[in-house]
C-alpha positions as a Markdown table, in Angstrom:
| # | Residue | x | y | z |
|---|---|---|---|---|
| 1 | Unk | 87.6 | 98.0 | 70.4 |
| 2 | Unk | 91.5 | 97.2 | 71.5 |
| 3 | Unk | 90.3 | 95.5 | 74.7 |
| 4 | Unk | 91.2 | 91.4 | 74.5 |
| 5 | Unk | 90.4 | 90.8 | 77.5 |
| 6 | Unk | 88.8 | 91.8 | 80.9 |
| 7 | Unk | 90.4 | 94.9 | 82.4 |
| 8 | Unk | 91.9 | 94.0 | 85.4 |
| 9 | Unk | 91.8 | 97.2 | 87.9 |
| 10 | Unk | 94.8 | 97.9 | 91.6 |
| 11 | Unk | 94.2 | 99.9 | 94.3 |
| 12 | Unk | 96.7 | 100.8 | 96.5 |
| 13 | Unk | 95.0 | 100.8 | 99.7 |
| 14 | Unk | 96.7 | 103.4 | 103.2 |
| 15 | Unk | 94.9 | 102.9 | 106.2 |
| 16 | Unk | 91.9 | 101.9 | 104.9 |
| 17 | Unk | 91.8 | 105.1 | 102.3 |
| 18 | Unk | 92.8 | 104.6 | 99.0 |
| 19 | Unk | 95.6 | 106.1 | 98.3 |
| 20 | Unk | 95.3 | 106.0 | 94.2 |
| 21 | Unk | 94.7 | 103.1 | 91.1 |
| 22 | Unk | 94.8 | 102.0 | 88.4 |
| 23 | Unk | 93.2 | 100.1 | 85.7 |
| 24 | Unk | 94.6 | 97.9 | 82.6 |
| 25 | Unk | 93.9 | 95.9 | 79.9 |
| 26 | Unk | 95.6 | 93.3 | 77.0 |
| 27 | Unk | 94.7 | 94.7 | 73.7 |
| 28 | Unk | 95.1 | 92.7 | 70.2 |
| 29 | Unk | 98.4 | 93.4 | 69.3 |
| 30 | Unk | 99.5 | 91.3 | 72.3 |
| 31 | Unk | 100.0 | 94.9 | 74.3 |
| 32 | Unk | 99.4 | 96.1 | 77.0 |
| 33 | Unk | 97.2 | 99.7 | 78.6 |
| 34 | Unk | 97.9 | 100.9 | 81.1 |
| 35 | Unk | 95.9 | 103.8 | 81.6 |
| 36 | Unk | 93.6 | 105.6 | 84.3 |
| 37 | Unk | 96.5 | 106.4 | 86.9 |
| 38 | Unk | 95.1 | 108.8 | 89.9 |
| 39 | Unk | 96.4 | 109.6 | 92.5 |
| 40 | Unk | 95.3 | 111.8 | 95.4 |
| 41 | Unk | 96.4 | 114.4 | 96.1 |
| 42 | Unk | 97.2 | 114.4 | 99.7 |
| 43 | Unk | 99.6 | 110.9 | 99.0 |
| 44 | Unk | 101.6 | 112.4 | 96.2 |
| 45 | Unk | 104.9 | 112.4 | 96.1 |
| 46 | Unk | 105.4 | 108.5 | 98.0 |
| 47 | Unk | 106.0 | 106.4 | 95.6 |
| 48 | Unk | 102.9 | 105.1 | 95.4 |
| 49 | Unk | 101.9 | 106.0 | 91.5 |
| 50 | Unk | 105.1 | 103.7 | 90.2 |
| 51 | Unk | 103.8 | 100.2 | 92.8 |
| 52 | Unk | 100.8 | 100.9 | 91.0 |
| 53 | Unk | 103.0 | 100.9 | 87.5 |
| 54 | Unk | 105.2 | 98.4 | 88.7 |
| 55 | Unk | 101.6 | 96.2 | 89.6 |
| 56 | Unk | 100.2 | 97.5 | 85.5 |
| 57 | Unk | 103.1 | 95.6 | 84.2 |
| 58 | Unk | 103.7 | 92.2 | 86.2 |
| 59 | Unk | 99.6 | 92.0 | 85.2 |
| 60 | Unk | 100.6 | 92.1 | 81.7 |
| 61 | Unk | 103.3 | 89.7 | 82.4 |
| 62 | Unk | 101.9 | 87.8 | 83.7 |
| 63 | Unk | 99.2 | 88.5 | 80.7 |
| 64 | Unk | 101.1 | 87.6 | 78.6 |
| 65 | Unk | 102.3 | 90.5 | 77.0 |
| 66 | Unk | 105.5 | 91.8 | 74.9 |
| 67 | Unk | 104.9 | 95.7 | 75.8 |
| 68 | Unk | 103.4 | 97.2 | 77.9 |
| 69 | Unk | 102.2 | 101.6 | 77.4 |
| 70 | Unk | 100.3 | 104.4 | 78.5 |
| 71 | Unk | 99.7 | 107.9 | 77.6 |
| 72 | Unk | 99.9 | 109.6 | 80.4 |
| 73 | Unk | 100.0 | 113.1 | 81.7 |
| 74 | Unk | 103.4 | 114.9 | 81.2 |
| 75 | Unk | 102.8 | 115.8 | 85.1 |
| 76 | Unk | 102.8 | 111.9 | 86.3 |
| 77 | Unk | 105.8 | 111.3 | 84.0 |
| 78 | Unk | 108.5 | 110.9 | 86.6 |
| 79 | Unk | 106.0 | 107.9 | 87.6 |
| 80 | Unk | 106.4 | 106.2 | 84.8 |
| 81 | Unk | 109.4 | 107.4 | 84.3 |
| 82 | Unk | 110.7 | 105.6 | 87.6 |
| 83 | Unk | 108.7 | 101.9 | 86.4 |
| 84 | Unk | 111.1 | 101.7 | 83.3 |
| 85 | Unk | 109.0 | 103.5 | 80.6 |
| 86 | Unk | 110.4 | 105.6 | 78.0 |
| 87 | Unk | 108.1 | 107.4 | 75.8 |
| 88 | Unk | 107.0 | 106.9 | 71.9 |
| 89 | Unk | 106.0 | 109.8 | 71.3 |
| 90 | Unk | 107.1 | 113.3 | 71.7 |
| 91 | Unk | 104.7 | 115.4 | 74.2 |
| 92 | Unk | 101.4 | 116.9 | 72.8 |
| 93 | Unk | 98.6 | 119.5 | 73.8 |
| 94 | Unk | 95.4 | 116.3 | 74.8 |
| 95 | Unk | 92.6 | 117.3 | 75.5 |
| 96 | Unk | 92.9 | 117.4 | 79.0 |
| 97 | Unk | 94.6 | 120.7 | 80.8 |
| 98 | Unk | 98.2 | 118.8 | 80.5 |
| 99 | Unk | 100.4 | 117.3 | 77.3 |
| 100 | Unk | 100.1 | 114.0 | 76.1 |
| 101 | Unk | 102.2 | 111.6 | 75.3 |
| 102 | Unk | 102.6 | 107.8 | 74.3 |
| 103 | Unk | 105.3 | 105.8 | 76.6 |
| 104 | Unk | 105.9 | 102.6 | 76.6 |
| 105 | Unk | 108.3 | 99.3 | 77.9 |
| 106 | Unk | 109.2 | 96.1 | 76.6 |
| 107 | Unk | 108.4 | 93.1 | 78.3 |
């Protein structure tokens, strides 16, 4: 198992309704994994994904990580790019209906 600590869960709430979520956890190599970013369709296009990613990056820094990484879908790449992530691999077909690639941000 690659988890070293208890995961942290994030949510973005608008008028009492959850608009989006993400989670993250420290890995054995002092890298922090961001996983599970999801913004509900009626809230997309408002920067919520980027806000959640920035909160995840901030938590990674609090926990002493040197790098934050993820494996996003290509359809959500704009949020990661806006939050400061860079691609670490090429896009590849995964078990989902979308392509994925590893991305990272040095802290």
